[in-house]
Phi, psi and omega in degrees: 000015180281343176089000183286340179284327174039160171073202180238160177279177181296337180268351175108006179283123176282089190307305182299325181294311183296320178295324176295317179300319179295324177295323175304314184289310188269323183276327184246358180068025182251064183300317182300316178296317180299314181293320178301314180294319178299315182289345176285343177291153177303145182304322181298329177279318180298330183279350178290136177239120182297333180294340179276354182258128183275348182216106178279131181273354183267126176239132181267128178293343181256009175085009178289133177282085189303308183300317179298316180294319178296315179300316178298315179299316180296319178293322185282321190259344183286000000 
């Protein structure tokens, strides 16, 4: 959540936003808010699945497994 990964991936996933939504659900116990925010994204973005991408371009300076967290968020909030 430091923001250094910034932006979107090549497929269009807004990485910091999706990771923030997952934090709402898991870190703050606000699943309804997390899902609401996730569903506010355009359907074309919501339908992207990181597990279908063989190479994630996002690397976390703090060691967060970005692709794994994104996949978990997509599975949990979609």
